[in-house]
C-alpha angles and dihedrals in degrees: 000000000000114000119194117222110200111207124193095196133294121300137042099252099047107013143004119343101251098208091051093045095050094042088051092054090046092051091048090053091047089054088057093251133122126243120228107195115211134183142157129261095230135104115267116241093257142326120255127203100233092207099053101021089230127131117258127220097245141084128234133187120236095221094047093046094045089052087069089065092041093049088238095304099117138127132215111247088236088067094054126091125180088251090063095064137037095213141351131233121197112197117208130247129123089280089080089060098035107031107024090037142000094241092121090063105027106021115205090351089063130107134243128217107264094228091055093047092048093053094047095046092046092050093052091045091058094042099252116146128246124205115201116193128197111332095354094099086081088066091052091047092054092044092059099034109132093005097108089241108119105202121196112232140175133195097175142286135302088208095072135045119286133169087223138059100259092179091057092048090049091051092050094047091049089055089062091059095258121125119235127212126183121241131174126226087267094058142059130205119232119196095193094181095057094028095236126144125195128192121184097216110157094003082087129054092269137160122230091256091051091051089048091052092046092053091048088053089052092051090050089052089048090052089055090053092048 
């Protein structure tokens, strides 16, 4: 099995969440599958100093930055067709809401990069699963907005501690026509009809080992779909 791993850069505040990306690739390997790292040859929205949280006066490219996580073994999304992979995983990180989409700035009224939307829609159309980790369900929500396909998505639970406003995310996602369900860090959501899996990961106040276990759960759910 070849599992695409779609990376929005390198770093939680302006790209892909590195822990989630690496733990995803580890879980894929442990399942006996192969990772196919994918990114986009475009500038990321901005660059954040991960010590201060402040923007930096420089520009970085998503594909080049994501190649750091992939150890250089990465493909441009324009080179990928649904036939090339058996499923796709989208790790979290602010890049999903800043680079792949404009959700961070415009919420459900935001846009999504056309190449990302095309890949996601084509995968669902041919019945290949998508796994959205952490905040990445917002990308899936925007991809299917107005399509008549009502995907079931989860970013976490309002019943446990989170560094983010889960209620606000749920409201925004529902406005796109998707249906939200709450899941804790110990759970995953499986939309069997649309073949989509969601795992909250760092959307919740989670330890590294808890995120690791949540990603393993997601890969097990993916295995069931495959």
